[in-house]
C-alpha positions as CSV (number, residue, x, y, z in Angstrom):
1,M,80.9,146.8,91.5
2,Q,84.3,146.7,89.9
3,T,86.5,149.8,89.6
4,G,89.7,150.4,87.8
5,R,91.2,148.5,84.9
6,T,90.2,145.0,84.1
7,E,93.1,144.3,81.7
8,H,96.7,143.7,82.6
9,R,99.2,146.4,81.7
10,M,102.7,145.4,81.0
11,S,105.5,147.8,82.1
12,T,108.0,148.5,79.4
13,N,110.5,151.1,78.2
14,A,110.0,150.4,74.5
15,V,110.9,153.3,72.2
16,V,108.5,154.0,69.4
17,S,108.0,156.7,66.7
18,L,104.9,158.9,67.1
19,E,103.2,160.5,64.1
20,V,100.1,162.7,63.9
21,V,97.4,161.6,61.5
22,E,96.6,165.2,60.5
23,E,100.3,166.3,60.3
24,P,102.2,163.6,58.4
25,A,105.5,165.6,58.6
26,F,105.4,165.6,62.4
27,N,107.5,162.8,64.1
28,E,108.6,162.4,67.7
29,T,110.4,159.5,69.4
30,V,108.6,158.5,72.7
31,V,109.0,155.9,75.4
32,F,106.2,153.6,76.5
33,V,105.7,153.4,80.2
34,N,103.2,150.6,79.9
35,I,101.1,148.9,77.3
36,S,98.1,146.6,77.1
37,E,96.0,145.1,74.3
38,H,93.8,148.2,74.3
39,G,96.1,151.1,74.9
40,A,99.3,152.5,76.3
41,R,100.9,155.3,78.3
42,F,104.0,157.1,77.0
43,I,106.1,160.1,77.8
44,S,106.2,163.0,75.3
45,R,107.8,166.4,75.0
46,H,104.4,167.7,73.7
47,R,101.0,168.4,75.3
48,W,98.4,166.5,73.4
49,A,94.6,167.3,73.3
50,A,92.2,164.5,74.1
51,G,90.8,163.0,70.9
52,K,94.0,163.7,68.8
53,R,94.6,160.8,66.4
54,L,98.1,159.4,66.4
55,I,100.1,156.6,64.8
56,L,102.7,154.7,66.9
57,R,105.3,152.6,65.1
58,D,108.3,150.4,65.9
59,P,109.5,148.9,62.6
60,M,112.0,146.6,64.4
61,A,109.2,145.0,66.4
62,N,106.8,145.0,63.4
63,F,104.4,147.2,65.5
64,R,102.1,149.8,64.1
65,A,99.0,151.1,65.9
66,A,96.5,153.9,65.3
67,A,95.6,155.5,68.6
68,E,93.5,158.2,70.1
69,V,94.7,160.4,73.0
70,I,92.5,159.9,76.1
71,Y,94.5,162.1,78.6
72,C,97.6,164.2,78.8
73,A,99.0,165.1,82.2
74,P,102.2,166.9,83.3
75,H,104.9,164.4,84.1
76,S,108.1,166.3,84.8
77,S,109.8,169.4,83.6
78,R,108.7,169.9,80.0
79,R,107.4,166.3,79.7
80,F,103.9,164.9,79.6
81,A,102.4,161.5,80.4
82,V,100.0,160.6,77.6
83,G,97.4,157.8,77.7
84,V,96.1,156.5,74.4
85,K,93.5,154.0,73.3
86,F,94.3,151.8,70.3
87,N,91.8,151.9,67.5
88,N,90.8,148.5,66.2
């Protein structure tokens, strides 16, 4: 029986813009910790509820992804580690 991730995650420190689907005026710049074909982990100043729908963008890299929050855990003082699944 296999446990853990089956996909490779690439470490990165790419900076992207985060938008909330239900709140188009909201925008936060976040830093990816790692990324894969199916999702990513980033550091945020906000606590995000599981299931929250987000848009992640980097116009310089021609990157745009709709994503859903899977988990949000305390990372450091006033920062949270957020795991998202990309929506296909």
